[in-house]
C-alpha positions in Angstrom: 17.4 38.8 -44.7 20.1 37.3 -42.5 18.7 39.1 -39.4 15.2 37.8 -40.2 16.5 34.2 -40.5 18.4 34.5 -37.1 15.3 35.8 -35.4 13.2 32.9 -36.7 15.8 30.3 -35.6 16.0 31.9 -32.2 12.2 31.8 -31.8 12.1 28.1 -32.9 14.9 27.3 -30.5 13.2 29.0 -27.6 9.8 27.4 -28.3 11.2 23.9 -28.3 13.5 24.3 -25.3 12.9 22.9 -21.9 12.4 25.2 -18.9 15.4 25.4 -16.5 15.3 27.2 -13.2 18.6 28.8 -12.3 19.4 31.8 -10.1 21.4 34.5 -11.9 21.1 37.3 -9.4 24.5 38.9 -10.1 25.7 40.0 -6.7 29.2 41.4 -6.8 30.6 39.1 -9.5 28.2 39.4 -12.3 25.5 37.3 -14.0 28.1 34.9 -15.6 29.6 33.9 -12.2 26.1 33.6 -10.7 25.0 31.3 -13.6 28.1 29.1 -13.2 27.5 28.8 -9.4 23.8 28.0 -9.8 24.4 25.3 -12.4 27.2 23.8 -10.5 25.1 23.6 -7.3 22.2 22.1 -9.3 24.4 19.3 -10.6 26.2 18.8 -7.3 23.0 18.3 -5.3 21.3 16.1 -7.9 18.6 18.6 -8.9 20.0 18.2 -12.5 20.5 14.4 -12.9 23.3 12.9 -15.0 22.4 12.9 -18.7 19.9 15.8 -18.4 20.0 17.9 -21.6 20.3 21.6 -21.0 18.6 24.3 -23.1 20.7 25.8 -25.9 22.7 28.9 -25.0 20.4 31.0 -27.2 17.2 29.7 -25.5 18.5 30.0 -21.9 19.8 33.5 -22.6 16.4 34.5 -23.8 14.7 33.0 -20.7 17.1 34.6 -18.3 17.3 38.0 -20.1 21.1 37.9 -20.4 23.6 37.9 -23.3 24.0 34.7 -25.2 27.8 34.9 -24.7 27.2 34.9 -20.9 25.5 31.5 -21.1 27.9 30.1 -23.7 30.9 31.1 -21.5 29.3 29.5 -18.4 28.6 26.3 -20.3 32.3 26.2 -21.5 33.6 26.8 -18.0 31.5 23.9 -16.6 32.5 21.6 -19.5 36.1 22.3 -18.7 35.5 21.5 -15.0 33.8 18.2 -15.9 30.3 19.1 -14.7 28.9 19.2 -18.2 29.6 17.6 -21.6 29.1 19.1 -25.1 29.0 17.1 -28.3 27.9 18.1 -31.8 24.4 17.0 -32.4 23.8 16.0 -28.8 23.8 19.4 -27.2 25.0 20.2 -23.7 24.2 17.7 -21.0 25.1 17.0 -17.4 28.1 14.7 -17.2 27.4 11.1 -16.4 30.0 10.9 -13.7 28.6 13.8 -11.7 26.9 12.3 -8.7 25.1 14.2 -5.9 27.0 14.2 -2.7 25.2 12.1 -0.2 26.5 14.1 2.8 24.0 16.9 1.9 20.2 16.5 2.3 18.6 13.3 1.0 18.5 15.1 -2.3 15.6 15.3 -4.6 16.9 12.4 -6.7 15.9 9.8 -4.1 12.5 8.3 -3.6 10.8 9.0 -0.3 11.4 6.3 2.3 9.0 3.4 2.0 6.2 2.7 4.4 7.4 0.3 7.1 5.1 -2.4 5.8 6.5 -2.0 2.3 10.0 -2.8 3.7 8.9 -5.8 5.8 6.1 -7.5 4.0 6.7 -9.8 1.1 2.9 -10.5 0.8 0.3 -7.9 1.5 -3.1 -9.2 2.7 -4.2 -6.0 4.4 -7.8 -5.1 3.8 -9.2 -1.9 2.3 -7.7 -1.8 -1.2 -8.3 -3.4 -4.6 -5.7 -5.0 -6.9 -4.0 -1.9 -8.2 -2.6 -3.8 -11.2 -6.1 -4.3 -12.4 -6.9 -0.6 -12.9 -8.5 -0.4 -16.4 -5.8 1.8 -17.9 -6.8 1.5 -21.5 -10.5 2.0 -21.0 -9.9 4.9 -18.6 -7.5 6.6 -21.0 -10.0 6.2 -23.8 -12.8 7.6 -21.6 -10.5 10.5 -20.7 -9.8 11.3 -24.3 -13.5 11.3 -25.2 -14.4 13.4 -22.2 -11.7 16.0 -22.9 -12.8 16.4 -26.5 -16.4 16.8 -25.6 -16.0 19.0 -22.6 -17.0 22.7 -22.8 -14.3 25.3 -22.4 -16.0 26.4 -19.1 -15.0 23.1 -17.6 -11.4 24.3 -17.4 -12.1 27.5 -15.6 -12.9 28.1 -11.9 -15.3 25.6 -10.5 -18.1 26.1 -8.0 -18.9 23.6 -5.2 -20.8 20.4 -5.9 -18.8 19.0 -8.8 -19.1 18.9 -12.5 -22.7 18.6 -13.7 -21.7 15.9 -16.2 -20.6 13.6 -13.3 -23.5 14.5 -11.1 -25.9 13.5 -13.9 -24.1 10.3 -14.6 -24.0 9.4 -10.9 -27.7 10.1 -10.6 -28.5 7.6 -13.3 -26.1 5.0 -12.1 -27.0 5.1 -8.4 -30.7 5.0 -9.1 -30.2 2.0 -11.4 -27.6 0.0 -9.5 -28.1 0.9 -5.8 -31.7 2.1 -5.7 -30.8 5.6 -4.6 -33.1 8.5 -5.1 -30.5 10.9 -6.5 -31.4 14.1 -8.4 -28.2 15.7 -9.8 -28.8 18.8 -7.6 -28.6 16.6 -4.5 -25.2 15.1 -5.4 -21.9 16.6 -4.2 -18.7 15.3 -5.6 -16.0 15.1 -3.0 -12.5 13.9 -2.4 -13.3 10.3 -1.5 -15.3 9.1 1.5 -13.0 10.8 4.0 -13.4 14.1 2.1 -17.2 13.8 2.3 -17.2 12.8 6.0 -15.0 15.7 6.9 -17.4 18.1 5.2 -20.4 16.5 6.9 -18.8 16.6 10.3 -18.2 20.3 10.1 -21.8 20.9 8.9 -23.4 18.8 11.6 -21.3 20.6 14.3 -22.4 23.9 12.9 -26.1 22.8 13.0 -25.8 21.9 16.7 -24.9 18.2 16.8 -22.6 17.2 19.6 -22.4 13.4 19.2 -22.2 10.9 16.4 -23.1 7.3 17.0 -20.8 4.8 15.4 -20.3 1.1 14.9 -18.1 -0.6 17.4 -15.7 -1.7 14.7 -14.4 0.5 11.9 -11.6 2.7 10.8 -10.1 5.0 13.5 -9.4 7.6 10.8 -13.2 8.1 10.5 -13.4 8.7 14.3 -10.6 11.2 14.1 -12.3 13.1 11.3 -15.4 13.3 13.4 -13.7 14.3 16.7 -11.6 16.8 14.8 -14.8 18.7 14.0 -15.6 18.9 17.7 -18.0 16.0 17.9 -17.9 13.0 20.2 -18.3 9.4 18.9 -20.5 7.0 20.8 -20.2 3.2 20.0 -23.4 1.2 19.6 -24.1 -2.4 20.8 -23.5 -5.1 18.1 -24.4 -8.7 17.5 -24.7 -11.1 14.5 -27.6 -8.9 13.1 -25.3 -5.9 13.0 -25.7 -2.7 14.9 -28.4 -2.6 17.6 -30.1 0.5 16.1 -32.8 0.3 18.8 -30.1 1.8 21.1 -29.9 5.0 19.1 -32.3 7.1 21.2 -30.2 6.6 24.4 -27.0 7.9 22.8 -28.2 11.5 22.5 -26.5 11.6 19.0 -27.5 13.9 16.2 -26.2 11.5 13.5 -25.1 7.9 13.1 -22.4 6.5 10.8 -23.3 3.1 9.4 -22.0 0.6 6.7 -25.3 -1.3 6.3 -24.5 -3.2 3.0 -21.3 -4.8 4.3 -20.0 -3.7 7.7 -16.2 -3.0 7.8 -14.5 -5.1 9.0 -16.9 -7.7 10.3 -18.7 -8.2 7.0 -22.2 -8.3 8.4 -25.1 -6.8 6.5 -27.5 -4.8 8.7 -30.7 -6.7 9.3 -33.8 -5.3 7.5 -35.7 -4.4 10.8 -32.6 -2.6 12.1 -32.3 -0.6 8.9 -35.9 0.5 9.3 -35.2 1.3 13.0 -32.3 3.6 12.1 -34.5 5.6 9.7 -37.4 5.7 12.2 -35.0 7.2 14.8 -33.8 9.8 12.3 -37.4 10.8 11.5 -38.4 11.0 15.2 -35.4 13.0 16.4 -34.5 15.0 13.3 -31.2 13.1 13.2 -29.2 12.0 10.1 -28.0 8.6 9.0 -24.6 8.7 7.3 -24.7 5.7 5.0 -21.2 4.5 3.9 -21.9 2.2 0.9 -18.9 0.1 1.6 -18.3 -2.7 -0.9 -21.7 -2.1 -2.4 -20.6 -3.2 -5.9 -19.0 -6.5 -4.7 -21.6 -9.1 -3.7 -21.3 -12.9 -4.3 -23.7 -15.1 -2.4 -26.7 -12.9 -1.8 -29.2 -10.6 -3.5 -28.1 -7.0 -3.8 -28.7 -5.0 -0.6 -30.4 -1.8 -1.7 -29.2 1.6 -0.3 -30.6 2.6 3.0 -31.1 6.1 1.5 -34.1 4.8 -0.5 -36.1 4.4 2.7 -36.0 8.2 3.4 -33.9 10.5 1.2 -34.6 13.4 3.6 -32.9 11.8 6.6 -30.1 9.6 5.0 -26.9 10.8 3.4 -25.6 8.2 0.9 -21.8 8.3 0.5 -19.9 6.3 -2.1 -16.5 6.2 -3.7 -14.5 4.5 -6.4 -11.7 3.6 -4.0 -12.5 -0.1 -4.1 -14.1 -0.4 -7.5 -11.4 1.5 -9.4 -8.5 3.0 -7.3 -8.1 4.9 -4.0 -5.6 7.1 -5.9 -8.4 8.8 -7.8 -9.8 10.4 -4.6 -13.3 10.4 -6.2 -16.4 10.1 -4.0 -19.9 11.5 -3.8 -22.6 12.4 -1.3 -26.4 12.3 -2.0 -27.7 14.8 0.4 -31.0 15.6 2.1 -32.2 19.1 0.9 -31.7 20.5 4.4 -27.9 19.8 4.3 -27.2 20.9 0.8 -26.5 24.6 1.4 -24.2 23.9 4.4 -22.2 21.3 2.5 -21.8 23.6 -0.5 -20.6 26.5 1.7 -18.2 24.3 3.6 -16.8 22.8 0.4 -16.3 26.3 -1.2 -14.3 27.3 1.9 -12.2 24.1 2.1 -11.6 23.9 -1.7 -11.4 20.2 -1.7 -13.3 18.9 -4.8 -11.4 16.4 -7.0 -9.8 17.4 -10.3 -12.1 18.3 -13.2 -10.4 15.9 -15.6 -11.0 12.9 -13.3 -14.6 14.0 -12.8 -15.2 14.3 -16.6 -13.5 11.0 -17.2 -15.6 9.1 -14.6 -18.8 10.7 -16.0 -17.9 9.3 -19.5 -16.8 6.0 -18.0 -20.3 5.6 -16.4 -22.3 6.8 -19.4 -20.4 4.6 -21.8 -21.0 1.4 -19.7 -17.2 1.0 -19.1 -17.7 1.2 -15.4 -20.3 -1.5 -15.3 -18.2 -3.8 -17.5 -15.2 -3.2 -15.2 -17.2 -3.9 -12.0 -18.7 -7.1 -13.4 -15.3 -8.5 -14.4 -13.8 -7.5 -11.0 -16.6 -9.1 -9.2 -16.0 -12.4 -10.9 -12.2 -12.2 -10.3 -12.5 -11.4 -6.6 -15.1 -14.1 -6.1 -12.7 -16.6 -7.5 -10.0 -15.4 -5.0 -12.5 -15.6 -2.1 -13.5 -19.1 -3.1 -9.9 -20.2 -3.2 -9.2 -18.7 0.2 -12.1 -20.5 1.8 -11.2 -23.8 0.2 -7.5 -23.6 1.1 -8.2 -22.7 4.7 -10.7 -25.5 5.1 -8.1 -28.0 3.8 -5.0 -26.8 5.6 -6.3 -24.9 8.7 -9.6 -26.5 9.6 -9.7 -25.1 13.1 -10.2 -21.5 11.9 -13.6 -20.2 10.8 -14.0 -17.8 7.8 -16.9 -15.2 8.0 -18.0 -12.0 6.4 -17.5 -13.4 2.9 -20.9 -12.8 1.2 -19.5 -9.5 -0.3 -16.5 -7.3 -0.3 -12.8 -7.7 -0.7 -11.8 -9.1 2.7 -12.7 -12.0 5.0 -12.6 -12.4 8.8 -10.6 -15.4 9.9 -11.6 -16.4 13.4 -8.8 -18.0 15.4 -8.9 -20.5 18.3 -8.7 -18.7 21.6 -5.2 -17.8 22.8 -3.5 -18.1 19.4 -3.7 -14.6 17.9 -0.4 -13.3 19.3 1.5 -16.3 18.0 -0.2 -16.1 14.6 0.7 -12.5 14.2 4.3 -13.1 15.2 4.6 -16.0 12.8 3.0 -13.9 10.0 5.7 -11.2 10.6 8.5 -13.8 10.2 6.9 -15.0 7.0 6.8 -11.5 5.6 3.0 -11.6 5.6 1.0 -8.4 6.4 -2.4 -9.1 7.9 -4.5 -7.1 10.3 -6.0 -8.2 13.6 -9.8 -7.6 14.0 -9.4 -6.2 17.5 -7.3 -3.2 16.2 -10.5 -1.9 14.5 -12.5 -2.0 17.8 -13.6 1.4 19.1 -11.2 2.4 21.9 -8.3 0.2 20.8 -4.9 1.8 20.6 -4.8 1.5 16.8 -8.3 3.0 16.5 -7.5 5.9 18.7 -4.0 6.7 17.5 -3.8 5.4 13.9 -1.4 2.7 15.1 -0.2 -0.6 13.5 -3.2 -2.9 12.7 -0.8 -5.8 12.1 0.8 -5.7 15.6 -0.4 -7.9 18.5 -2.7 -6.2 21.0 -0.7 -4.1 23.5 -0.4 -5.3 27.0 -3.6 -4.8 28.9 -5.8 -4.6 25.8 -8.3 -7.4 25.8 -9.6 -9.0 22.6 -12.6 -7.2 21.0 -16.1 -8.4 21.6 -15.8 -10.5 18.4 -12.9 -12.5 19.8 -9.4 -13.2 18.3 -9.4 -13.0 14.5 -7.6 -11.7 11.4 -8.9 -9.4 8.7 -7.6 -10.8 5.4 -7.7 -8.6 2.3 -7.8 -11.1 -0.5 -8.4 -8.3 -3.1 -5.1 -6.5 -2.4 -2.3 -8.5 -4.0 -1.7 -8.6 -7.8 -2.6 -11.9 -9.5 0.9 -13.2 -9.6 1.5 -12.7 -5.9 -1.9 -14.0 -4.6 -1.0 -17.7 -4.7 2.2 -17.0 -2.7 0.3 -14.8 -0.2 -2.4 -17.5 0.3 0.3 -20.2 0.8 2.0 -18.0 3.4 -1.2 -17.5 5.2 -1.9 -21.2 5.3 1.5 -22.0 6.6 1.0 -19.5 9.4 -2.4 -20.8 10.4 -1.6 -24.5 10.1 1.5 -24.1 12.2 -0.1 -22.1 15.0 -3.6 -23.5 15.1 
């Protein structure tokens, strides 16, 4: 009976114990000496932090396949040396005074070094991100719970390309209703954000014989590098206040064009209706493909919704979307609505690259869409960001009347156009104020920041002339949390009223 009781206690102890990785390869001195050395090194380097509770001697001995006395003796030796503490009822723990020696590698106890802007900027008004503090944690967690309870067991096995059918069905309904997209679930591919989708498409286009992709003259250099990384060349199109001059497409020799027709990034212009039609006409006539980046499609303020370009011709337009602005870029959730002719190539490429997002996030987003939680979140965010935009426009009009604010009918950023010759001084003063803002010229095709992924907040390098749109800042009013936005706006006003 006593033996039976001991076995039950041992099993209970093992089952509730934490895992601990230690090396007990004996070498010439035995398992006990190897265990002491391994534990001592783990504490010294910081891999076992002060206060960490260690497994019981019984549980660790069972895990390592050694005698319990071997572990007990090792613990006793390290307690005597001061590396560990042992108290009745508290177990064996790493001694609080044991610190990792900083002369070794920047041990695993330290955070990774911050991004340079995180060290320098008190206020972050860089574009391209929502207010992370407003992520709907409670609603998302509730959706995740419902989704996990309802999911079939097959959802947690190996997944094929394309994404979970639950999310593809939910997206088909949402995109048809909210964006006017023709989206059968079979045409939708879930991908790792917009960049994940663009990477897949660039590879498929190259395999199908394309050699050039026409692009807008302003945009993210990352997108260009994804395209050129697939062996394609980017060709910038002419541009004016009506957006891209799509009539110039035939002269480019491109097999595809990448557009942000609803709200061009970063200029904020919506593509004129006749130019939207011209882009589709070009694709039909040449067999080309329009890659539609639905940038900021959810956030519109002073105009009627601009429907998706894909609705004009689903067989020649790829509609790409993401939750990076509406929810969080950390989710890495995006989608493509594909023409039938590209579906097979994208599925094959995705199966080779193994890049789909995690199943749990896919199931959660599907539930969030189906339950109406996503619509409620977007409506609330739209009102919040509109109030921020209105406050930005009013404060700049009052305190810096020489600047002009454009591109504000939708989205999470504004373009602040500066008087000629002031951009360099404005950026220098912003740096002194601890204010991170981007310059418009850094997003121009061919600029150093575009080509090399450089610093969008730095003044233009010597010899680089201002972009065709002149000297301007791109101000991301959606980025700061609510409690920092007033201070960020005040800092921006100080910079502009002092230098303009």
